[in-house]
C-alpha positions as CSV (number, residue, x, y, z in Angstrom):
1,M,-24.1,-3.6,-11.8
2,K,-27.0,-1.6,-13.3
3,H,-29.3,-4.6,-12.9
4,F,-28.3,-5.0,-9.2
5,A,-28.9,-1.3,-8.5
6,Y,-32.3,-1.5,-10.3
7,L,-33.2,-4.5,-8.2
8,I,-32.5,-2.8,-5.0
9,T,-34.5,0.3,-6.1
10,F,-37.4,-1.8,-7.2
11,I,-37.5,-3.5,-3.8
12,L,-37.5,-0.1,-2.0
13,I,-40.4,1.1,-4.2
14,S,-42.3,-2.1,-3.6
15,A,-41.9,-1.7,0.2
16,A,-43.2,1.9,0.0
17,C,-46.2,0.7,-2.0
18,Q,-47.1,-2.2,0.2
19,G,-47.4,-0.3,3.4
20,V,-46.2,-1.1,6.9
21,G,-48.3,-4.2,7.5
22,Q,-47.1,-6.1,4.5
23,R,-43.5,-7.2,4.4
24,Q,-43.5,-10.1,2.0
25,L,-41.0,-8.6,-0.4
26,M,-39.8,-10.8,-3.2
27,Y,-36.1,-10.5,-3.4
28,T,-33.6,-12.7,-5.2
29,P,-29.9,-12.0,-4.3
30,D,-27.6,-11.5,-7.2
31,T,-24.9,-13.8,-5.9
32,A,-22.6,-13.2,-8.9
33,K,-22.5,-9.5,-8.1
34,L,-21.9,-10.1,-4.4
35,A,-19.0,-12.5,-5.3
36,K,-17.5,-9.9,-7.6
37,A,-17.8,-7.3,-4.9
38,F,-15.7,-9.6,-2.6
39,E,-13.0,-9.9,-5.3
40,T,-12.9,-6.1,-5.7
41,Y,-12.8,-5.2,-2.1
42,R,-10.9,-8.1,-0.5
43,E,-8.4,-6.6,2.0
44,P,-5.0,-7.4,0.4
45,T,-2.9,-7.2,3.6
46,I,-4.5,-10.3,5.1
47,T,-3.8,-13.5,3.2
48,H,-3.8,-16.2,6.0
49,R,-5.8,-16.9,9.1
50,R,-3.1,-16.5,11.7
51,F,-3.0,-12.7,11.7
52,K,-2.7,-10.8,14.9
53,H,-4.2,-7.7,16.5
54,A,-1.3,-5.6,15.2
55,D,-2.4,-6.6,11.6
56,I,-6.0,-5.4,11.9
57,E,-5.6,-2.4,14.2
58,P,-4.2,-0.2,11.4
59,L,-7.1,-1.2,9.2
60,I,-9.5,0.0,11.9
61,L,-7.6,3.2,12.9
62,K,-7.2,4.5,9.4
63,R,-11.0,4.9,9.3
64,K,-11.1,7.0,12.5
65,G,-12.1,10.5,11.8
66,G,-13.4,9.6,8.4
67,Q,-16.8,10.3,6.9
68,V,-18.0,6.7,6.6
69,F,-17.3,5.0,10.0
70,E,-17.5,6.1,13.5
71,V,-14.7,4.4,15.3
72,T,-14.8,4.0,19.1
73,Q,-12.4,2.2,21.5
74,L,-14.7,0.3,23.8
75,G,-12.0,-0.8,26.2
76,V,-8.9,-3.0,26.4
77,S,-8.3,-6.7,26.8
78,V,-6.6,-8.4,29.7
79,L,-3.3,-7.7,28.1
80,K,-4.2,-4.1,27.3
81,K,-4.9,-4.4,23.6
82,P,-7.6,-2.0,22.4
83,I,-11.0,-3.4,21.4
84,Y,-12.8,-1.3,18.8
85,Q,-16.3,-0.7,17.5
86,L,-17.0,0.6,14.1
87,K,-20.4,2.1,13.4
88,Y,-21.9,2.5,9.9
89,G,-25.2,4.1,9.0
90,A,-27.8,6.0,10.9
91,G,-30.9,4.1,10.3
92,P,-33.5,2.8,12.8
93,K,-32.7,-0.9,12.5
94,K,-29.7,-1.6,14.8
95,V,-27.5,-4.5,14.0
96,M,-24.5,-5.7,16.1
97,L,-21.9,-8.0,14.7
98,W,-19.0,-9.3,16.7
99,S,-16.2,-11.7,15.6
100,Q,-13.3,-13.7,17.1
101,M,-14.4,-13.9,20.6
102,H,-12.5,-17.1,20.3
103,G,-8.9,-16.1,19.3
104,N,-8.4,-19.0,16.9
105,E,-11.6,-18.4,15.0
106,P,-10.6,-15.6,12.6
107,T,-12.5,-16.2,9.3
108,A,-15.3,-13.7,9.9
109,T,-12.8,-11.0,11.0
110,M,-11.1,-11.3,7.6
111,A,-14.5,-10.9,5.9
112,L,-15.4,-7.8,8.1
113,M,-12.2,-6.1,6.9
114,D,-13.3,-6.8,3.3
115,L,-16.8,-5.5,4.1
116,F,-15.3,-2.3,5.5
117,N,-13.6,-1.7,2.2
118,F,-16.8,-2.2,0.3
119,L,-18.9,0.1,2.6
120,E,-16.5,3.0,2.1
121,A,-16.3,2.7,-1.7
122,E,-18.4,4.5,-4.2
123,G,-19.1,4.9,-7.9
124,D,-19.1,1.1,-8.7
125,G,-22.7,0.6,-9.5
126,M,-23.5,-0.6,-6.0
127,D,-24.1,2.7,-4.2
128,S,-27.8,1.9,-3.9
129,I,-26.8,-0.9,-1.5
130,R,-24.7,1.5,0.6
131,S,-27.5,4.1,0.6
132,L,-30.0,1.4,1.7
133,L,-27.8,0.3,4.6
134,K,-26.9,3.9,5.6
135,T,-30.6,5.0,5.8
136,A,-32.3,1.8,7.0
137,T,-29.7,0.4,9.4
138,S,-27.1,1.3,12.0
139,L,-24.4,-1.3,11.9
140,Y,-22.2,-1.9,14.9
141,F,-19.1,-4.0,14.2
142,I,-16.8,-5.4,17.0
143,P,-14.0,-7.2,15.2
144,M,-11.6,-9.4,17.2
145,L,-13.2,-9.3,20.6
146,N,-10.4,-11.5,22.0
147,P,-7.1,-10.0,20.7
148,D,-5.1,-11.7,23.4
149,G,-6.3,-15.1,22.2
150,A,-5.8,-14.1,18.6
151,D,-2.2,-13.2,19.1
152,V,-1.4,-16.7,20.2
153,F,-4.1,-18.4,18.2
154,T,-5.9,-20.0,21.2
155,R,-9.6,-20.2,21.9
156,R,-9.8,-18.6,25.3
157,N,-8.7,-15.2,26.6
158,A,-5.7,-14.4,28.7
159,M,-7.7,-15.4,31.9
160,D,-8.2,-18.8,30.4
161,V,-12.0,-18.1,30.1
162,D,-14.1,-19.0,27.2
163,L,-15.7,-15.6,26.3
164,N,-18.7,-17.3,24.8
165,R,-19.5,-18.7,28.2
166,D,-19.3,-15.4,30.0
167,A,-22.5,-13.6,29.0
168,R,-24.2,-14.4,32.3
169,A,-21.3,-13.8,34.8
170,G,-19.5,-11.0,32.9
171,A,-16.3,-12.0,34.7
172,T,-13.9,-11.1,31.9
173,V,-13.1,-7.6,30.7
174,E,-13.9,-8.6,27.1
175,G,-17.2,-10.2,28.1
176,R,-18.2,-7.0,30.0
177,I,-17.2,-4.9,26.9
178,L,-19.7,-6.9,24.8
179,I,-22.4,-6.8,27.4
180,N,-22.0,-3.0,27.9
181,A,-22.0,-2.5,24.1
182,A,-25.2,-4.5,23.8
183,K,-26.8,-2.4,26.6
184,A,-25.8,0.8,25.0
185,V,-26.9,-0.1,21.5
186,Q,-29.9,-2.3,22.3
187,P,-29.7,-4.0,18.9
188,R,-32.7,-5.5,17.1
189,Y,-30.4,-7.9,15.2
190,G,-27.2,-9.7,16.0
191,F,-24.5,-11.8,14.3
192,N,-22.3,-14.0,16.4
193,L,-19.4,-14.9,14.1
194,H,-17.3,-18.0,14.8
195,D,-15.3,-20.8,13.3
196,M,-15.8,-24.5,14.1
197,N,-13.5,-27.4,13.6
198,I,-13.3,-28.8,10.1
199,Y,-14.4,-32.4,11.0
200,Y,-18.2,-31.7,11.0
201,N,-20.0,-33.3,8.1
202,V,-23.5,-33.1,6.7
203,P,-25.2,-36.2,8.1
204,G,-25.0,-39.3,6.0
205,T,-22.6,-37.7,3.5
206,P,-18.8,-37.1,3.2
207,T,-19.6,-33.4,2.6
208,P,-17.9,-31.1,5.1
209,V,-20.1,-28.5,6.8
210,T,-18.7,-25.4,5.3
211,I,-21.0,-23.1,7.1
212,A,-23.2,-24.0,10.1
213,L,-26.1,-21.7,11.0
214,L,-28.1,-21.3,14.2
215,A,-30.9,-19.2,15.6
216,P,-29.9,-19.8,19.2
217,A,-32.5,-20.7,21.8
218,Y,-33.5,-18.2,24.4
219,N,-34.8,-20.7,26.9
220,A,-34.3,-24.4,27.8
221,E,-37.6,-25.3,26.0
222,R,-36.2,-23.9,22.8
223,D,-39.4,-22.0,22.2
224,I,-39.9,-19.8,19.1
225,N,-41.1,-16.3,19.6
226,Q,-41.0,-13.5,17.0
227,V,-37.4,-12.6,17.9
228,R,-36.0,-16.1,17.4
229,G,-38.4,-16.7,14.5
230,D,-37.0,-13.7,12.6
231,A,-33.5,-15.1,13.2
232,M,-34.6,-18.4,11.7
233,K,-35.9,-16.6,8.6
234,I,-32.6,-14.7,8.2
235,A,-30.7,-17.9,8.5
236,A,-33.0,-19.5,5.9
237,G,-32.1,-16.7,3.5
238,I,-28.4,-17.2,4.2
239,N,-28.8,-20.9,3.5
240,R,-30.4,-20.2,0.1
241,V,-27.4,-18.0,-0.9
242,L,-24.9,-20.6,0.3
243,Q,-26.5,-23.3,-1.8
244,D,-25.2,-21.5,-4.9
245,F,-21.6,-21.9,-3.7
246,V,-21.6,-25.0,-1.5
247,P,-24.6,-27.1,-2.5
248,G,-25.4,-29.5,0.3
249,G,-22.6,-28.1,2.5
250,V,-24.7,-26.3,5.1
251,A,-26.0,-27.6,8.4
252,K,-27.4,-26.3,11.7
253,Y,-25.3,-26.0,14.8
254,D,-26.4,-27.6,18.0
255,D,-29.3,-25.6,19.4
256,T,-29.2,-26.8,23.0
257,Y,-29.9,-23.8,25.2
258,T,-26.7,-22.4,26.8
259,P,-27.5,-19.9,29.6
260,R,-23.9,-18.7,29.6
261,G,-23.7,-18.1,25.8
262,F,-23.8,-14.8,24.2
263,G,-26.0,-15.8,21.2
264,D,-28.6,-17.3,23.6
265,N,-28.6,-14.2,25.7
266,F,-28.7,-11.7,22.8
267,Q,-31.8,-13.7,21.7
268,S,-33.4,-13.3,25.1
269,W,-32.4,-9.6,25.1
270,G,-34.6,-9.0,22.1
271,A,-32.0,-9.2,19.3
272,S,-32.8,-11.6,16.5
273,T,-29.4,-13.3,16.5
274,V,-27.8,-15.6,13.9
275,L,-24.7,-17.7,14.7
276,I,-22.5,-18.2,11.7
277,E,-19.9,-21.0,12.1
278,S,-17.2,-21.3,9.5
279,G,-16.2,-24.9,9.1
280,G,-14.2,-26.8,6.5
281,Y,-13.9,-26.9,2.7
282,K,-11.6,-29.3,0.9
283,G,-8.5,-27.5,-0.5
284,D,-9.0,-24.4,1.6
285,P,-6.8,-24.7,4.6
286,E,-6.4,-21.0,5.1
287,K,-10.2,-20.5,4.8
288,Q,-9.9,-17.9,2.0
289,F,-12.9,-19.4,0.1
290,I,-14.9,-19.5,3.3
291,R,-13.9,-15.9,4.0
292,K,-15.5,-15.0,0.6
293,L,-18.7,-16.9,1.7
294,N,-18.7,-14.9,4.9
295,F,-18.5,-11.6,3.0
296,I,-21.3,-12.6,0.7
297,I,-23.8,-13.9,3.3
298,I,-23.2,-11.2,5.8
299,L,-23.6,-8.4,3.2
300,N,-26.7,-10.0,1.8
301,A,-28.2,-10.6,5.3
302,L,-27.7,-6.9,6.1
303,I,-29.5,-6.0,2.8
304,E,-32.4,-8.4,3.8
305,I,-32.6,-6.8,7.2
306,A,-32.5,-3.3,5.8
307,Q,-35.5,-4.0,3.5
308,E,-37.1,-6.6,5.7
309,S,-37.2,-9.1,2.8
310,Y,-36.2,-11.9,5.1
311,H,-39.9,-12.2,5.9
312,Q,-40.3,-14.0,2.5
313,Y,-38.6,-17.1,4.1
314,D,-40.5,-19.6,6.2
315,I,-39.4,-20.9,9.6
316,D,-40.0,-24.4,8.3
317,E,-37.2,-23.8,5.7
318,Y,-34.8,-23.2,8.5
319,E,-36.0,-26.2,10.5
320,A,-35.4,-28.4,7.4
321,I,-31.7,-27.7,7.5
322,P,-30.0,-30.8,9.0
323,F,-28.0,-30.6,12.2
324,S,-24.3,-31.2,11.7
325,D,-22.7,-34.6,12.4
326,S,-19.0,-35.2,13.3
327,K,-17.9,-38.2,11.4
328,L,-15.2,-36.6,9.2
329,S,-11.4,-36.9,9.5
330,D,-8.4,-35.8,7.5
331,V,-7.7,-39.3,6.2
332,L,-10.0,-42.4,6.3
333,L,-8.3,-45.7,5.3
334,R,-10.7,-48.6,4.8
335,N,-9.9,-52.3,4.9
336,V,-6.2,-52.0,6.0
337,G,-4.6,-55.4,6.5
338,A,-2.9,-55.8,9.8
339,S,-1.8,-58.5,12.2
340,R,-1.2,-58.9,16.0
341,D,-0.2,-61.9,18.0
342,S,-0.4,-64.1,14.9
343,I,-4.0,-62.8,14.3
344,S,-4.6,-61.3,10.9
345,Y,-7.5,-58.9,10.4
346,K,-8.8,-55.9,8.4
347,V,-9.5,-52.6,10.0
348,D,-10.6,-49.1,9.2
349,L,-8.4,-46.2,10.4
350,S,-9.3,-42.5,10.8
351,I,-6.5,-40.0,11.1
352,N,-6.4,-36.3,12.0
353,R,-3.7,-33.7,11.8
354,D,-3.8,-31.4,14.8
355,E,-2.4,-27.9,14.3
356,Q,0.3,-26.5,16.6
357,T,1.1,-22.8,16.5
358,E,4.6,-21.7,15.6
359,G,4.8,-17.9,15.5
360,S,2.5,-16.7,12.7
361,D,2.6,-20.2,11.1
362,Y,1.8,-23.7,12.3
363,Y,2.8,-27.3,11.9
364,V,0.7,-30.5,12.4
365,Q,0.9,-33.5,14.7
366,S,-1.0,-36.5,13.5
367,R,-2.8,-39.2,15.5
368,I,-5.0,-42.1,14.8
369,T,-8.4,-41.0,16.1
370,D,-10.5,-44.2,15.6
371,V,-9.9,-47.9,14.8
372,G,-12.5,-50.4,13.7
373,D,-15.7,-50.5,11.6
374,L,-15.9,-47.0,10.3
375,R,-18.3,-47.5,7.4
376,E,-20.4,-44.5,8.5
377,S,-17.3,-42.2,8.7
378,Y,-15.6,-40.2,6.0
379,G,-12.3,-38.5,5.2
380,Y,-11.2,-35.4,3.3
381,A,-8.9,-38.0,1.7
382,E,-10.1,-41.6,1.6
383,L,-8.5,-44.8,0.4
384,D,-9.9,-48.3,0.1
385,A,-6.8,-50.2,1.1
386,D,-8.2,-53.7,0.5
387,G,-5.2,-55.8,-0.6
388,Y,-2.7,-53.6,1.2
389,Y,-1.1,-54.2,4.5
390,F,0.1,-52.0,7.3
391,M,3.9,-51.8,7.3
392,A,6.1,-50.0,9.8
393,G,8.8,-47.9,8.1
394,K,12.6,-47.6,8.7
395,I,14.8,-44.8,9.7
396,H,17.4,-43.9,7.1
397,P,20.9,-45.0,8.1
398,N,22.6,-41.7,7.1
399,V,22.7,-38.7,9.4
400,F,22.3,-35.6,7.2
401,G,24.0,-32.3,8.2
402,S,20.9,-30.3,7.7
403,I,17.4,-30.5,6.2
404,E,18.6,-28.6,3.1
405,E,20.6,-31.7,2.1
406,V,17.3,-33.6,1.3
407,S,15.3,-32.6,-1.7
408,L,11.6,-33.6,-2.4
409,E,12.8,-36.0,-5.0
410,Q,15.2,-37.7,-2.5
411,A,12.5,-37.8,0.1
412,M,10.1,-39.6,-2.3
413,G,12.9,-42.0,-3.2
414,Y,13.4,-42.8,0.4
415,L,9.7,-43.4,0.9
416,R,9.6,-45.8,-2.0
417,Q,12.4,-47.8,-0.3
418,G,10.5,-47.9,3.0
419,Y,12.3,-45.2,4.8
420,Y,9.9,-42.8,6.6
421,A,12.3,-40.8,8.8
422,V,15.7,-39.1,8.6
423,Q,18.0,-37.6,11.2
424,V,19.7,-34.2,10.9
425,A,22.8,-33.2,12.8
426,R,21.9,-29.5,13.1
427,L,18.7,-27.8,14.1
428,P,17.9,-24.8,12.0
429,E,16.4,-21.6,13.5
430,Q,13.2,-22.3,11.6
431,R,12.1,-25.8,12.4
432,L,9.1,-26.0,10.1
433,H,9.7,-28.0,6.9
434,G,7.8,-29.1,3.9
435,L,9.2,-32.6,3.2
436,P,7.1,-35.7,3.3
437,L,9.3,-37.3,5.9
438,V,9.6,-37.4,9.7
439,V,12.7,-35.3,10.4
440,F,14.4,-35.5,13.8
441,H,17.5,-34.2,15.5
442,Q,18.0,-36.4,18.6
443,R,14.7,-37.9,19.6
444,S,13.9,-40.9,17.5
445,P,10.3,-41.4,16.5
446,V,8.2,-44.0,18.2
447,P,7.7,-47.2,16.0
448,A,4.4,-47.2,14.2
449,S,1.4,-49.4,15.0
450,P,-2.3,-49.3,13.9
451,N,-3.5,-48.4,17.4
452,L,-5.7,-45.6,18.8
453,G,-3.9,-42.4,19.6
454,R,-0.6,-43.4,17.9
455,E,1.1,-41.1,15.4
456,A,0.3,-41.8,11.8
457,N,3.6,-42.7,10.3
458,F,3.5,-45.9,8.3
459,F,3.2,-47.5,4.9
460,L,0.5,-49.5,3.0
461,A,2.3,-52.2,1.2
462,R,1.5,-55.0,-1.2
463,D,3.9,-58.0,-1.4
464,G,6.3,-56.1,0.9
465,V,6.5,-53.1,-1.5
466,P,5.3,-49.7,-0.2
467,A,2.5,-48.3,-2.4
468,Y,1.3,-45.5,-0.1
469,A,2.9,-43.6,2.7
470,I,1.1,-42.0,5.6
471,I,3.5,-39.4,7.0
472,N,2.4,-37.3,9.9
473,G,-1.2,-37.9,8.8
474,Y,-0.7,-37.0,5.1
475,L,-1.7,-39.7,2.6
476,I,0.9,-40.0,-0.1
477,D,0.6,-42.0,-3.3
478,L,4.1,-43.2,-4.0
479,S,3.5,-43.5,-7.7
480,V,3.2,-39.7,-8.3
481,T,4.9,-36.6,-7.0
482,P,2.7,-35.1,-4.2
483,Q,1.1,-31.7,-4.7
484,V,0.3,-31.2,-1.1
485,E,1.9,-28.4,1.1
486,F,3.3,-30.4,4.0
487,K,3.3,-28.6,7.4
488,N,5.8,-30.6,9.3
489,Y,8.3,-29.9,12.1
490,I,11.9,-31.0,12.9
491,R,11.8,-32.8,16.2
């Protein structure tokens, strides 16, 4: 910690010595210290991404009247949920950060709760960072701009409007709140914090885009002025930090000018604005690792803004970041043997698992998203099925009283016998289940086929013996006990 404090002090001294006109400060982030800060100040009450407004409101209100943050209620949502702003610092560089304007994009909101914990701490060897931010910046945080959407985990607000397409019209109460906040603060910098779907990949690779960055355009020509150029430099610095954690896992978001978008308008209003999109990372379904990345890159970017060390990065470094592609799926099966109308063929299948909200949890519904030659596509799970053949499964002949009568071991045994579905006589109050089976009460599942849009419930067999099962889009090797958490639903 002493080294980190010394580094910050050295930078401040260097800035004073160089004078106003020279801003090329050489700064190397201590990413290990930033990562440790996250582990220390991670908000323990939030452990999954489907939290609600009632979960974060106490974390905001407990800071009201304190010495660290100035908490203001900016207004209420369509359904009358309060929307808050937290201000930190009293410096000349004004920065506005807003999260979850799409209700089902919560990763950055989690990271802001962690950041609030860090900013109000002291005596840990990182007080020099807090002092720097307090004196050099005024930070305006608006977490969960769309609480109505967050409570039901949907993108749009209660008026069915996409808030990120309301910067021009200001037709929504939440959009007007953000517009009015921007007018009141007149920030010099902005951070537009989002999530994107997990199926973006770095072009030409199976690597998911874990974080996508963008310095939005302020006009249709996508010109670069000082405001947008500074945003590009900040994004270039963020990319450097991310390469320590997800090497090769960063891309740019589409930079087509969107006259209705808030990022584009903030840029045109004079705020150097960076869009941060949290994407996918294998083995991180609740985005807790990506939450950590958000904490690290946001905190470091604020340090860079405070000391203006982002000027050390070149716009060309930002331009060199590739644009994201969208050729990733949950499961990619290559060379699956199949037949139709006496014609035998081999085909590639891509499969996705779409999330369906159930209270504070979710289940998945699978579908085959593409069929054919998918050599340029990838999957979080991939299998070369050459030598294996598509086989439709059977429904178990027994009707079980309840789901509790079937264990994981029994389920795996049924799969090995070619049974993919079981029927239960009673529906439990909680219909989510974690078995690798299709479980139904009355409505029998539709027979499987390797066709576009169909549910992914079938086997890959050799000589008539199932070797792999694909159950609701999960790829299961029948030779081992699965370690996956299945998010399934009793029909």
